[in-house]
Backbone bond lengths (Angstrom), bond angles and torsions (degrees), N, CA, C in turn:
res aa  C-N    CA-C-N  psi(-1)  N-CA   C-N-CA  omega(-1)  CA-C   N-CA-C  phi
1 X - - - 1.465 - - 1.526 110.66 -
2 X 1.358 115.55 -39.52 1.462 119.77 -179.55 1.518 110.86 -62.11
3 X 1.371 116.85 -38.63 1.459 120.11 -179.38 1.524 110.35 -64.80
4 X 1.358 117.50 -37.70 1.457 120.36 178.67 1.517 111.22 -65.92
5 X 1.362 116.29 -35.86 1.452 120.08 -179.07 1.517 110.95 -69.71
6 X 1.341 116.39 -45.02 1.455 119.68 -174.88 1.520 112.19 -77.08
7 X 1.349 117.76 -18.90 1.460 119.97 -179.10 1.535 111.07 -71.64
8 X 1.316 116.47 -24.98 1.456 120.69 -179.31 1.526 109.58 -102.44
9 X 1.335 117.13 104.51 1.451 121.25 -176.74 1.519 110.80 -78.06
10 X 1.319 115.83 130.18 1.455 120.90 -176.36 1.520 112.92 -103.53
11 X 1.305 117.51 -4.57 1.451 120.02 -177.99 1.513 110.54 140.52
12 X 1.319 114.75 177.81 1.465 120.58 -177.56 1.520 109.67 -117.66
13 X 1.326 116.02 136.07 1.461 122.25 -175.54 1.520 110.80 -123.58
14 X 1.331 115.92 134.81 1.460 121.23 167.80 1.520 106.55 -101.54
15 X 1.316 115.98 108.79 1.464 123.05 179.69 1.525 107.79 -98.31
16 X 1.336 117.18 116.93 1.464 121.60 -175.07 1.522 108.84 -108.78
17 X 1.336 116.03 117.44 1.462 122.31 -177.08 1.528 109.69 -119.51
18 X 1.325 118.60 106.06 1.462 121.49 -178.13 1.530 112.96 -85.33
19 X 1.323 116.65 44.80 1.465 122.90 176.80 1.525 109.13 -133.48
20 X 1.331 117.90 159.68 1.467 119.13 173.10 1.524 109.91 -57.82
21 X 1.320 116.30 138.21 1.462 119.66 -179.87 1.532 108.40 -138.36
22 X 1.307 118.55 118.25 1.444 124.81 9.74 1.537 109.92 -111.26
23 X 1.312 117.32 143.62 1.459 123.12 171.47 1.522 108.44 -137.37
24 X 1.350 115.77 149.60 1.463 119.81 179.31 1.516 109.69 -80.81
25 X 1.315 115.30 74.81 1.460 122.19 172.66 1.526 107.44 -147.57
26 X 1.317 116.20 169.15 1.455 122.04 -167.18 1.508 117.38 -45.72
27 X 1.337 117.05 -67.16 1.467 120.26 -173.01 1.529 113.23 -62.77
28 X 1.354 120.11 -45.51 1.465 118.35 178.96 1.524 113.56 -60.19
29 X 1.344 117.37 -37.37 1.462 119.98 177.28 1.528 109.53 -63.43
30 X 1.313 115.82 -44.71 1.468 121.27 178.36 1.523 110.59 -60.22
31 X 1.337 117.41 -46.39 1.463 121.97 -179.22 1.523 110.70 -61.51
32 X 1.326 116.28 -40.02 1.462 120.56 179.23 1.520 111.39 -57.60
33 X 1.335 116.25 -45.19 1.461 119.50 -179.76 1.517 112.09 -76.92
34 X 1.328 117.84 -28.44 1.471 120.15 171.53 1.525 109.53 -56.46
35 X 1.333 114.71 -52.34 1.464 120.60 -177.02 1.525 111.24 -62.94
36 X 1.331 116.66 -43.45 1.465 121.19 179.48 1.525 110.95 -61.89
37 X 1.327 116.92 -46.40 1.467 120.82 -178.81 1.524 111.41 -63.13
38 X 1.333 116.83 -43.61 1.460 120.52 -179.77 1.530 111.21 -63.53
39 X 1.344 116.02 -42.18 1.464 119.69 179.44 1.531 110.92 -64.31
40 X 1.331 116.85 -41.32 1.468 119.90 -179.36 1.526 112.24 -71.14
41 X 1.325 116.47 -21.42 1.467 120.29 175.63 1.526 112.13 -80.68
42 X 1.332 116.90 -7.14 1.450 120.22 175.67 1.518 115.57 107.80
43 X 1.328 117.99 7.03 1.463 120.79 178.33 1.524 110.78 -87.63
44 X 1.316 115.50 147.67 1.462 120.73 169.41 1.526 106.87 -87.20
45 X 1.328 116.94 123.77 1.457 121.33 -170.88 1.525 111.03 -118.70
46 X 1.334 115.27 123.51 1.462 121.69 167.65 1.522 106.78 -105.22
47 X 1.322 116.83 117.79 1.463 121.98 179.71 1.525 108.66 -100.61
48 X 1.329 115.84 109.70 1.469 122.05 178.92 1.519 108.11 -97.05
49 X 1.331 116.71 124.59 1.447 119.21 -172.35 1.530 111.73 -148.89
50 X 1.332 115.67 -174.09 1.460 123.29 -176.46 1.538 111.21 -71.41
51 X 1.338 116.66 165.48 1.463 119.13 -175.73 1.519 114.76 -81.63
52 X 1.322 118.00 -0.77 1.460 119.15 -176.56 1.521 111.04 -128.92
53 X 1.322 114.58 164.02 1.460 121.83 -174.12 1.514 109.63 124.07
54 X 1.314 115.95 166.52 1.462 120.88 179.35 1.527 110.53 -68.07
55 X 1.320 115.62 145.72 1.454 119.58 173.80 1.532 108.67 -70.58
56 X 1.310 115.89 134.61 1.462 120.10 -177.96 1.520 109.05 -141.21
57 X 1.323 116.36 127.60 1.460 120.65 178.47 1.516 109.50 -98.10
58 X 1.321 115.73 126.88 1.459 121.90 175.86 1.525 107.12 -124.44
59 X 1.299 116.72 119.06 1.461 121.14 -176.09 1.521 110.50 -59.26
60 X 1.322 115.83 128.53 1.452 121.28 178.96 1.512 114.31 86.11
61 X 1.345 117.33 3.85 1.457 121.83 -177.93 1.531 109.70 -121.61
62 X 1.335 115.77 128.24 1.460 120.89 175.36 1.529 107.93 -98.14
63 X 1.333 116.57 117.59 1.462 121.38 -178.59 1.523 109.16 -93.86
64 X 1.325 115.49 122.36 1.466 122.66 -177.63 1.521 108.19 -118.40
65 X 1.322 117.22 127.92 1.458 121.21 -178.19 1.532 111.03 -113.35
66 X 1.319 115.31 143.35 1.465 119.36 173.14 1.531 108.40 -78.40
67 X 1.335 118.85 158.14 1.469 120.56 -179.05 1.524 111.73 -70.30
68 X 1.327 115.55 147.70 1.462 121.27 179.34 1.532 109.11 -89.28
69 X 1.327 116.06 76.45 1.458 121.05 -175.19 1.531 112.67 -73.54
70 X 1.323 117.93 -18.36 1.470 120.92 177.90 1.525 112.03 -92.38
71 X 1.332 116.73 -7.53 1.467 122.52 178.78 1.529 112.14 55.72
72 X 1.331 116.51 41.07 1.452 120.82 176.32 1.526 109.64 -103.90
73 X 1.332 115.99 160.88 1.458 119.91 -176.96 1.522 112.98 -89.14
74 X 1.319 116.40 -26.44 1.460 120.45 179.72 1.523 108.79 -164.15
75 X 1.307 116.98 -179.83 1.460 121.74 176.36 1.523 108.69 -131.05
76 X 1.330 118.05 149.31 1.465 120.11 -179.65 1.522 111.19 -74.02
77 X 1.330 115.44 159.68 1.449 120.78 173.54 1.527 108.51 -71.99
78 X 1.329 116.61 136.29 1.454 120.02 -179.25 1.523 111.81 98.78
79 X 1.327 117.47 179.58 1.469 121.37 -175.94 1.521 112.45 -69.97
80 X 1.332 115.74 144.31 1.460 122.10 176.68 1.520 107.84 -164.95
81 X 1.335 116.28 165.78 1.462 120.20 178.23 1.529 110.76 -63.12
82 X 1.335 116.11 -44.55 1.466 119.24 -178.54 1.531 110.82 -63.31
83 X 1.336 116.71 -37.44 1.472 120.07 178.60 1.524 110.18 -63.47
84 X 1.334 116.48 -44.43 1.462 120.60 179.68 1.527 111.01 -63.35
85 X 1.321 116.30 -40.76 1.464 120.91 -179.89 1.528 110.93 -61.91
86 X 1.331 115.89 -47.02 1.462 119.26 -179.31 1.530 111.65 -69.54
87 X 1.331 117.77 -29.46 1.464 119.81 175.53 1.530 111.21 -63.19
88 X 1.334 116.14 -37.12 1.470 120.19 176.55 1.524 109.74 -64.01
89 X 1.331 116.70 -42.78 1.468 120.25 178.10 1.531 110.83 -63.73
90 X 1.329 116.54 -37.96 1.469 119.76 176.65 1.522 110.79 -60.32
91 X 1.329 116.28 -42.08 1.465 120.67 179.63 1.527 110.67 -62.80
92 X 1.327 116.57 -46.54 1.470 120.38 -179.22 1.529 110.45 -61.46
93 X 1.335 115.87 -46.00 1.467 119.93 -179.26 1.528 111.03 -66.13
94 X 1.341 117.28 -38.79 1.457 120.79 179.96 1.525 111.15 -64.90
95 X 1.328 116.61 -39.62 1.468 120.04 177.28 1.519 109.78 -62.71
96 X 1.319 116.22 -45.09 1.477 120.97 179.79 1.531 110.73 -60.39
97 X 1.328 116.57 -43.82 1.465 120.46 179.51 1.530 111.49 -65.61
98 X 1.319 116.57 -39.88 1.470 119.69 -178.11 1.519 111.84 -68.43
99 X 1.327 117.01 -27.31 1.464 120.28 177.03 1.527 111.96 -76.89
100 X 1.328 116.22 -24.70 1.468 120.83 -178.36 1.530 112.64 -94.49
101 X 1.322 116.45 -22.82 1.464 120.47 -175.40 1.532 109.91 -126.91
102 X 1.313 114.97 151.57 1.467 118.90 175.54 1.518 108.42 -94.72
103 X 1.328 116.06 105.65 1.459 120.50 177.77 1.523 109.70 -97.74
104 X 1.324 114.76 135.33 1.453 120.05 175.91 1.530 110.97 -85.35
105 X 1.350 115.12 -28.90 1.462 120.42 -178.22 1.532 110.15 -139.09
106 X 1.326 115.54 141.92 1.455 122.43 168.29 1.523 105.73 -110.69
107 X 1.321 117.31 122.53 1.462 122.62 -177.80 1.530 106.90 -114.56
108 X 1.327 116.39 103.93 1.458 121.12 -175.76 1.514 112.42 -103.44
109 X 1.332 116.37 127.82 1.459 122.04 177.06 1.525 109.12 -92.47
110 X 1.325 116.86 133.21 1.463 122.76 178.01 1.533 111.46 49.98
111 X 1.357 118.63 -125.62 1.467 119.56 -175.18 1.522 112.97 -66.87
112 X 1.335 117.07 -16.84 1.461 119.74 175.92 1.525 111.46 -66.09
113 X 1.334 116.81 -17.20 1.465 119.32 174.17 1.510 111.20 -63.43
114 X 1.345 116.75 -39.28 1.464 120.65 178.14 1.529 110.36 -66.86
115 X 1.342 116.55 -39.04 1.468 119.97 175.84 1.529 109.64 -62.23
116 X 1.326 114.81 -36.31 1.461 119.95 -176.67 1.509 114.26 -66.14
117 X 1.342 117.89 -24.21 1.463 119.94 178.57 1.522 109.95 -59.24
118 X 1.330 116.09 -49.17 1.463 120.73 -179.42 1.524 111.13 -66.28
119 X 1.337 115.97 -43.07 1.465 120.20 -176.94 1.526 110.78 -66.80
120 X 1.333 116.95 -39.80 1.462 120.28 178.86 1.518 111.40 -65.00
121 X 1.319 116.98 -40.91 1.464 120.60 177.57 1.525 110.54 -63.78
122 X 1.331 115.37 -39.89 1.461 120.65 -178.50 1.526 111.61 -66.02
123 X 1.332 116.37 -40.17 1.469 120.60 -173.97 1.520 113.95 -98.64
124 X 1.335 117.31 -9.44 1.453 119.98 -177.05 1.512 113.73 76.63
125 X 1.334 116.80 18.00 1.465 121.67 -178.69 1.526 110.87 -88.01
126 X 1.323 115.57 164.37 1.457 122.12 172.46 1.532 108.76 -83.88
127 X 1.344 116.08 146.47 1.460 120.32 -178.19 1.524 110.94 -110.28
128 X 1.337 115.05 126.46 1.457 122.48 172.27 1.522 107.56 -111.46
129 X 1.327 116.45 123.62 1.461 121.32 178.75 1.522 108.98 -106.62
130 X 1.337 116.52 128.24 1.462 121.20 -179.68 1.524 109.57 -113.17
131 X 1.315 115.61 118.86 1.468 123.22 -175.04 1.526 109.91 -99.80
132 X 1.346 116.22 120.80 1.459 121.03 -177.64 1.518 113.77 -105.96
133 X 1.320 118.23 -16.32 1.462 118.60 -172.60 1.523 111.32 -152.37
134 X 1.325 113.90 167.75 1.458 122.59 176.54 1.525 108.01 -97.17
135 X 1.332 119.40 120.05 1.472 120.59 -178.64 1.525 113.77 -54.31
136 X 1.328 117.97 -31.37 1.468 120.48 -178.48 1.527 112.31 -68.88
137 X 1.347 117.20 -17.80 1.464 119.35 -178.16 1.529 112.24 -72.61
138 X 1.342 117.53 -15.34 1.462 121.23 -179.41 1.525 112.50 -96.97
139 X 1.317 118.37 4.47 1.464 120.69 -175.56 1.531 111.24 -74.73
140 X 1.345 114.69 127.49 1.455 120.27 178.50 1.525 107.90 -169.70
141 X 1.311 116.62 104.29 1.452 119.95 -175.96 1.517 110.73 95.30
142 X 1.332 116.45 151.85 1.464 121.63 -174.23 1.527 112.73 -60.84
143 X 1.334 117.47 -45.08 1.462 120.28 -177.87 1.518 111.18 -65.04
144 X 1.330 116.49 -47.02 1.463 119.49 -179.93 1.530 110.46 -65.18
145 X 1.311 117.44 -38.66 1.464 120.33 177.54 1.522 111.27 -59.95
146 X 1.342 115.62 -41.65 1.465 120.03 179.67 1.528 110.55 -65.06
147 X 1.341 115.29 -43.42 1.473 119.92 179.25 1.523 110.49 -61.25
148 X 1.337 117.05 -45.83 1.459 120.36 -177.00 1.530 111.71 -72.18
149 X 1.320 117.61 -27.19 1.471 120.05 174.25 1.526 109.67 -64.91
150 X 1.337 115.53 -44.40 1.472 119.81 177.97 1.528 110.23 -64.27
151 X 1.352 115.59 -42.63 1.461 118.54 179.62 1.532 111.08 -62.86
152 X 1.336 116.34 -37.59 1.460 119.67 177.43 1.517 111.83 -58.63
153 X 1.330 116.52 -40.31 1.465 120.86 177.88 1.537 110.42 -66.62
154 X 1.339 115.81 -40.86 1.471 120.14 178.72 1.526 110.20 -64.76
155 X 1.334 116.22 -40.61 1.463 119.70 179.36 1.529 110.99 -63.74
156 X 1.331 116.53 -41.01 1.460 120.16 177.95 1.524 110.81 -62.10
157 X 1.323 116.79 -40.50 1.465 121.81 176.64 1.531 110.06 -61.87
158 X 1.333 115.54 -41.22 1.467 120.63 179.41 1.518 111.27 -62.69
159 X 1.336 116.52 -44.42 1.468 120.83 179.77 1.524 110.54 -60.22
160 X 1.316 117.00 -41.63 1.463 120.71 -178.59 1.529 112.30 -67.06
161 X 1.334 117.52 -29.47 1.462 120.91 -174.31 1.530 113.79 -102.29
162 X 1.321 117.70 -8.75 1.463 120.11 178.13 1.528 109.75 -74.24
163 X 1.322 116.32 152.45 1.464 120.33 175.86 1.523 110.74 -75.93
164 X 1.319 117.13 -31.19 1.461 121.67 173.91 1.523 109.08 -155.13
165 X 1.325 115.15 158.42 1.469 121.80 -176.19 1.521 109.02 -129.59
166 X 1.327 115.41 139.49 1.464 121.96 176.02 1.527 107.84 -117.70
167 X 1.318 116.36 132.56 1.455 121.73 173.78 1.514 109.88 -114.81
168 X 1.331 117.13 140.93 1.466 120.00 -177.75 1.524 112.78 -85.86
169 X 1.329 117.11 -5.42 1.454 120.80 178.28 1.518 110.09 -149.60
170 X 1.340 117.84 158.58 1.468 120.41 -178.10 1.521 113.07 -62.15
171 X 1.343 117.48 -33.94 1.459 120.21 178.12 1.512 112.15 -65.13
172 X 1.351 116.82 -39.61 1.467 121.32 179.14 1.527 110.36 -68.46
173 X 1.323 116.53 -37.41 1.467 120.52 176.69 1.523 110.11 -63.34
174 X 1.337 116.41 -42.10 1.464 120.61 178.66 1.523 111.22 -62.78
175 X 1.344 117.15 -39.22 1.464 121.00 176.90 1.527 110.47 -61.08
176 X 1.331 115.62 -46.68 1.463 120.14 -178.59 1.528 110.73 -63.19
177 X 1.333 117.29 -40.86 1.466 120.81 -179.86 1.520 111.73 -67.69
178 X 1.339 116.99 -29.55 1.464 119.71 178.15 1.521 111.14 -69.73
179 X 1.334 116.65 -22.60 1.466 121.58 178.68 1.524 110.86 -85.42
180 X 1.340 116.06 -40.44 1.469 120.22 -178.08 1.526 108.41 -149.33
181 X 1.313 116.29 91.44 1.459 121.74 -172.01 1.524 113.36 -69.23
182 X 1.330 117.68 -23.53 1.474 119.87 -177.58 1.524 112.90 -93.00
183 X 1.332 116.55 6.51 1.473 120.97 179.47 1.527 109.88 -81.87
184 X 1.337 117.23 151.12 1.460 121.07 173.89 1.524 108.13 -76.29
185 X 1.323 115.91 104.66 1.458 122.45 -175.24 1.527 108.40 -124.50
186 X 1.322 116.42 128.01 1.458 121.41 -172.88 1.525 111.10 -125.57
187 X 1.314 115.15 143.57 1.470 121.21 172.42 1.521 107.55 -98.77
188 X 1.320 116.29 114.18 1.466 121.38 177.17 1.518 107.59 -115.63
189 X 1.329 116.16 117.37 1.454 121.70 -176.96 1.526 111.10 -65.54
190 X 1.334 115.10 154.98 1.458 119.96 172.67 1.520 109.42 -66.69
191 X 1.337 115.79 140.39 1.456 121.00 172.97 1.527 107.58 -79.33
192 X 1.333 119.60 140.33 1.470 119.93 177.67 1.525 111.19 -52.73
193 X 1.337 116.33 147.12 1.468 120.97 -174.12 1.520 113.15 -70.43
194 X 1.315 118.27 -6.07 1.459 122.01 176.59 1.521 109.57 -130.12
195 X 1.330 115.98 138.28 1.464 120.97 177.20 1.521 111.82 -99.35
196 X 1.345 116.16 9.07 1.463 120.39 -179.75 1.523 110.12 -64.87
197 X 1.327 115.21 137.40 1.454 119.81 178.64 1.524 110.50 -71.79
198 X 1.324 116.38 147.00 1.465 121.14 179.26 1.527 109.43 -71.70
199 X 1.337 116.37 131.23 1.461 122.26 174.94 1.524 107.38 -93.86
200 X 1.327 116.80 102.74 1.469 121.29 -173.71 1.526 112.02 -62.04
201 X 1.336 116.97 -36.21 1.467 119.71 179.73 1.524 110.76 -65.43
202 X 1.342 116.44 -40.92 1.463 120.50 179.37 1.537 110.31 -68.06
203 X 1.315 116.68 -37.95 1.463 120.36 178.10 1.523 110.31 -62.44
204 X 1.332 116.50 -43.55 1.467 120.89 179.40 1.520 111.29 -63.38
205 X 1.342 116.15 -42.66 1.460 120.63 -179.87 1.529 111.44 -63.80
206 X 1.332 116.21 -41.95 1.466 120.39 179.33 1.522 111.09 -67.36
207 X 1.338 116.41 -38.23 1.464 120.22 178.60 1.536 110.53 -62.92
208 X 1.343 116.63 -42.69 1.460 120.94 179.07 1.519 111.07 -66.05
209 X 1.325 116.61 -38.48 1.466 121.12 178.83 1.525 110.73 -63.74
210 X 1.346 116.10 -45.24 1.468 120.22 179.36 1.526 110.91 -64.89
211 X 1.324 116.78 -38.43 1.464 120.82 179.19 1.522 110.50 -63.64
212 X 1.329 116.01 -41.69 1.465 120.77 179.42 1.523 110.71 -64.86
213 X 1.356 116.25 -44.15 1.460 120.20 179.03 1.522 111.13 -63.88
214 X 1.341 116.65 -37.61 1.460 120.83 178.22 1.522 111.23 -63.64
215 X 1.329 117.31 -42.05 1.459 121.44 179.14 1.521 110.91 -65.32
216 X 1.338 116.99 -40.07 1.461 120.67 178.30 1.523 110.89 -65.09
217 X 1.341 116.42 -37.94 1.465 120.87 179.61 1.534 110.32 -66.06
218 X 1.343 116.44 -40.10 1.464 120.70 178.05 1.532 110.72 -62.19
219 X 1.327 117.20 -39.23 1.462 120.96 179.38 1.538 109.97 -63.98
220 X 1.328 116.27 -39.38 1.451 119.47 179.54 1.535 111.01 -64.01
221 X 1.312 116.88 -36.49 1.469 121.12 -179.66 1.523 111.58 -67.95
222 X 1.360 116.61 -26.95 1.437 120.32 -177.87 1.515 113.20 -85.95
223 X 1.333 116.97 -10.59 1.461 120.97 179.94 1.534 110.20 -71.16
């Protein structure tokens, strides 16, 4: 089935992920399955991301990294100078890629959605904005509050100008709809972090083991 899906090309996508890739944390795991799903659906995927993280091979996906000009090993979650610096590099690299390749879609994660507005206009591509978090959740201290207030305004602008919006949770979808109710906004659940098939025999054995331990624990309480 996978061969039939990948044999029919549906278009080319520039997926921009402004997080370390790959790391075992929320957004990178989500991005990994975004890229995998798009490739298996028949899209050609260029994943533009940060210069650090574990190397990860995804069939049908070309992973492109910006240079590590700050020589750092990672970046913290939330706003920071290093994050802003690398976001600028992502924009420059994305513009360069869009001039060299014909992208049908620009898929921007978080603040990369705002970068995607310019890139989509430049290349004539459709823009998909994927929202992973609530800007107010990062507020702490006057400077950070000011930064996140500005980002909230930028995110609202992005939602209004995107061709479609994806939210990773119902609350985020509700936020996006409160900004632009007539926009195509979708809730797409996270894919489980493992694609391993369930072993029913092992599940049954573990269930019986836990039941036995529970019964033994109850007996101890009655002593």
